[in-house]
C-alpha positions as a Markdown table, in Angstrom:
| # | Residue | x | y | z |
|---|---|---|---|---|
| 1 | Met | -22.7 | 33.0 | -16.5 |
| 2 | Leu | -19.0 | 32.0 | -15.7 |
| 3 | Arg | -17.6 | 34.5 | -18.3 |
| 4 | Leu | -19.3 | 37.6 | -16.3 |
| 5 | Val | -18.1 | 36.2 | -13.0 |
| 6 | Glu | -14.6 | 35.4 | -13.7 |
| 7 | Pro | -12.5 | 36.1 | -16.6 |
| 8 | Thr | -10.3 | 33.0 | -16.6 |
| 9 | Gly | -10.0 | 29.8 | -14.7 |
| 10 | Ser | -13.6 | 27.9 | -15.7 |
| 11 | Val | -12.1 | 25.7 | -18.3 |
| 12 | Glu | -9.2 | 24.4 | -15.4 |
| 13 | Arg | -12.2 | 24.2 | -12.9 |
| 14 | Ile | -14.5 | 22.3 | -15.4 |
| 15 | Arg | -11.5 | 19.9 | -16.1 |
| 16 | Thr | -11.1 | 19.2 | -12.3 |
| 17 | Ser | -14.6 | 18.3 | -12.1 |
| 18 | Gln | -14.4 | 16.0 | -14.9 |
| 19 | Ala | -11.7 | 14.3 | -14.0 |
| 20 | Ala | -13.0 | 13.8 | -10.3 |
| 21 | Val | -16.1 | 12.2 | -11.9 |
| 22 | Leu | -14.0 | 9.8 | -13.9 |
| 23 | Val | -11.7 | 8.8 | -11.2 |
| 24 | Asp | -14.6 | 8.2 | -8.9 |
| 25 | Leu | -16.7 | 6.1 | -11.9 |
| 26 | Leu | -13.2 | 4.0 | -12.2 |
| 27 | Leu | -12.4 | 3.2 | -8.5 |
| 28 | Asp | -10.9 | -0.3 | -8.2 |
| 29 | Ser | -13.6 | -1.0 | -5.6 |
| 30 | Lys | -16.6 | 0.2 | -7.8 |
| 31 | Leu | -14.9 | -2.2 | -10.6 |
| 32 | Ser | -14.8 | -4.9 | -8.1 |
| 33 | Arg | -18.6 | -4.4 | -7.1 |
| 34 | Leu | -19.4 | -4.8 | -11.0 |
| 35 | Val | -17.6 | -8.1 | -11.3 |
| 36 | Glu | -19.2 | -9.3 | -8.1 |
| 37 | Gln | -22.6 | -8.4 | -9.7 |
| 38 | Gln | -21.6 | -10.1 | -12.8 |
| 39 | Ala | -20.8 | -13.1 | -11.0 |
| 40 | Phe | -24.4 | -13.6 | -9.7 |
| 41 | Ala | -26.3 | -12.4 | -12.7 |
| 42 | Thr | -29.0 | -14.4 | -14.2 |
| 43 | Ala | -30.8 | -14.1 | -17.4 |
| 44 | Gln | -33.7 | -12.5 | -15.6 |
| 45 | Ser | -31.5 | -10.2 | -13.7 |
| 46 | Pro | -28.4 | -9.4 | -15.9 |
| 47 | Ala | -25.7 | -7.3 | -14.4 |
| 48 | Tyr | -24.1 | -4.1 | -15.6 |
| 49 | Thr | -20.7 | -5.1 | -16.4 |
| 50 | Ile | -17.2 | -3.3 | -16.6 |
| 51 | Ala | -17.7 | -4.0 | -20.3 |
| 52 | Asp | -20.9 | -2.1 | -20.5 |
| 53 | Leu | -19.5 | 1.0 | -18.1 |
| 54 | Phe | -16.3 | 1.2 | -20.4 |
| 55 | Gly | -18.4 | 1.3 | -23.7 |
| 56 | Asp | -21.2 | 3.7 | -22.4 |
| 57 | Leu | -18.3 | 6.2 | -21.4 |
| 58 | His | -16.4 | 5.4 | -24.5 |
| 59 | Arg | -19.2 | 6.2 | -26.5 |
| 60 | Gly | -20.2 | 9.5 | -24.5 |
| 61 | Ile | -16.9 | 10.9 | -24.1 |
| 62 | Phe | -15.6 | 10.2 | -27.7 |
| 63 | Ser | -18.7 | 10.7 | -29.6 |
| 64 | Glu | -17.0 | 13.4 | -31.9 |
| 65 | Val | -14.4 | 10.6 | -33.3 |
| 66 | Val | -17.0 | 9.3 | -35.7 |
| 67 | Ala | -18.7 | 12.5 | -37.0 |
| 68 | Ala | -17.8 | 13.3 | -40.6 |
| 69 | Arg | -15.9 | 16.6 | -39.6 |
| 70 | Pro | -14.6 | 16.1 | -36.0 |
| 71 | Asn | -14.3 | 19.2 | -34.2 |
| 72 | Val | -13.8 | 18.9 | -30.3 |
| 73 | Asp | -14.1 | 22.0 | -28.0 |
| 74 | Ala | -11.6 | 22.6 | -25.0 |
| 75 | Tyr | -13.9 | 21.0 | -22.5 |
| 76 | Arg | -14.4 | 17.6 | -24.2 |
| 77 | Arg | -10.6 | 17.7 | -25.0 |
| 78 | Asn | -9.9 | 18.2 | -21.4 |
| 79 | Val | -12.4 | 14.9 | -20.7 |
| 80 | Gln | -10.9 | 13.0 | -23.4 |
| 81 | Arg | -7.5 | 13.4 | -21.9 |
| 82 | Ser | -8.7 | 12.4 | -18.4 |
| 83 | Trp | -10.3 | 9.1 | -20.1 |
| 84 | Val | -6.6 | 8.2 | -21.3 |
| 85 | Asp | -5.0 | 8.8 | -18.0 |
| 86 | Gln | -7.5 | 7.0 | -16.4 |
| 87 | Met | -7.0 | 3.9 | -19.0 |
| 88 | Asp | -3.4 | 4.4 | -18.2 |
| 89 | Arg | -3.9 | 4.0 | -14.6 |
| 90 | Leu | -5.8 | 0.7 | -15.0 |
| 91 | Ile | -3.3 | -0.7 | -17.1 |
| 92 | Asn | 0.3 | 0.3 | -15.8 |
| 93 | Thr | -0.6 | 0.2 | -12.2 |
| 94 | Pro | -0.5 | -2.9 | -9.9 |
| 95 | Leu | -3.9 | -4.9 | -9.6 |
| 96 | Ala | -3.5 | -4.7 | -5.7 |
| 97 | Ala | -3.1 | -1.6 | -3.6 |
| 98 | Pro | 0.1 | -1.8 | -2.0 |
| 99 | Thr | 0.2 | -2.7 | 1.9 |
| 100 | Pro | 1.1 | 0.0 | 4.0 |
| 101 | Pro | 4.4 | 0.0 | 5.9 |
| 102 | Gly | 3.4 | -1.8 | 9.2 |
| 103 | Gly | 0.7 | -3.7 | 7.7 |
| 104 | Gly | -1.9 | -0.9 | 8.1 |
| 105 | Phe | -4.3 | -0.3 | 11.1 |
| 106 | Pro | -5.4 | -3.4 | 13.0 |
| 107 | Gly | -8.8 | -4.8 | 11.6 |
| 108 | Ala | -8.9 | -2.2 | 8.7 |
| 109 | Thr | -10.2 | -4.0 | 5.6 |
| 110 | Pro | -7.9 | -3.5 | 2.4 |
| 111 | Pro | -9.2 | -2.1 | -0.4 |
| 112 | Pro | -10.4 | -4.9 | -3.0 |
| 113 | Pro | -7.9 | -5.5 | -5.8 |
| 114 | Arg | -8.6 | -4.2 | -9.1 |
| 115 | Pro | -10.2 | -7.0 | -11.6 |
| 116 | Ala | -7.8 | -8.3 | -13.8 |
| 117 | Asp | -10.7 | -7.9 | -16.4 |
| 118 | Ala | -10.7 | -4.1 | -16.1 |
| 119 | Arg | -6.8 | -3.9 | -17.3 |
| 120 | Ala | -7.8 | -5.9 | -20.5 |
| 121 | Leu | -10.9 | -4.0 | -21.1 |
| 122 | Ala | -8.8 | -0.7 | -20.6 |
| 123 | Arg | -6.1 | -2.2 | -23.0 |
| 124 | Ala | -9.0 | -3.1 | -25.6 |
| 125 | Asp | -10.7 | 0.2 | -25.3 |
| 126 | Leu | -7.3 | 2.1 | -26.1 |
| 127 | Val | -6.8 | -0.1 | -28.9 |
| 128 | Asp | -10.1 | 0.7 | -30.2 |
| 129 | Leu | -9.9 | 4.5 | -29.6 |
| 130 | Asp | -6.3 | 4.7 | -31.4 |
| 131 | Gly | -8.2 | 3.2 | -34.6 |
| 132 | Gln | -10.9 | 5.5 | -34.1 |
| 133 | Leu | -8.2 | 8.3 | -33.9 |
| 134 | Arg | -6.4 | 7.2 | -36.8 |
| 135 | Ala | -9.6 | 7.4 | -39.2 |
| 136 | Ala | -10.8 | 10.8 | -37.4 |
| 137 | Ile | -7.6 | 12.5 | -38.1 |
| 138 | Leu | -8.1 | 12.2 | -41.9 |
| 139 | Arg | -11.6 | 13.5 | -41.7 |
| 140 | Thr | -11.2 | 16.4 | -39.3 |
| 141 | Thr | -10.4 | 20.1 | -40.8 |
| 142 | Asp | -9.9 | 21.7 | -37.5 |
| 143 | Arg | -6.4 | 22.1 | -36.6 |
| 144 | Val | -6.7 | 22.1 | -32.7 |
| 145 | Thr | -8.7 | 18.9 | -33.0 |
| 146 | Arg | -6.3 | 17.1 | -35.2 |
| 147 | Ala | -3.3 | 18.1 | -32.9 |
| 148 | His | -5.4 | 16.7 | -30.1 |
| 149 | Phe | -6.2 | 13.5 | -31.7 |
| 150 | Gln | -2.4 | 13.0 | -32.7 |
| 151 | Asp | -1.5 | 13.9 | -29.1 |
| 152 | Leu | -4.1 | 11.2 | -27.9 |
| 153 | Arg | -2.3 | 8.8 | -30.1 |
| 154 | Ala | 0.9 | 9.6 | -29.1 |
| 155 | Arg | -0.3 | 9.3 | -25.6 |
| 156 | Ile | -1.6 | 5.7 | -26.1 |
| 157 | Asp | 1.6 | 4.7 | -27.9 |
| 158 | Arg | 3.6 | 5.6 | -24.6 |
| 159 | Ile | 1.0 | 3.5 | -22.7 |
| 160 | Phe | 1.7 | 0.5 | -24.4 |
| 161 | Asn | 5.5 | 1.3 | -25.1 |
| 162 | Pro | 6.7 | 3.1 | -21.8 |
| 163 | Thr | 10.3 | 2.6 | -22.7 |
| 164 | Arg | 10.3 | 4.4 | -26.1 |
């Protein structure tokens, strides 16, 4: 349908939407809410945790990396890049939002800080992903997919070693 209506721009428009969904899912306030729910969980009423969220998203976004012959299309490459960008944000930005100059609006409630577990789990996710990508590079026969996986590995390395 998009090809009939618009000759170019659909991949970028979808990338923007994909990134927006990931940003929304991984907002610090939502991650804090998951920690709160976990704190009050019981065996009869278990909570959906940050680890559950990250695991579900990772498995869905990177399902190709476990395939016998990985092949990733443009839309999936974009959402995979967005995932790595969000993990970078969780790892390399301050846990608490900076206070605005002048202390903000009187009576305004500051946003909740990012849970420290989110940073730790983001780091663990990227370590796991890097290993999966290393193995997937050897199995793919698609040149673009191989280059994409190599680029993701380079991005992960820069996240962990920003001064290199």
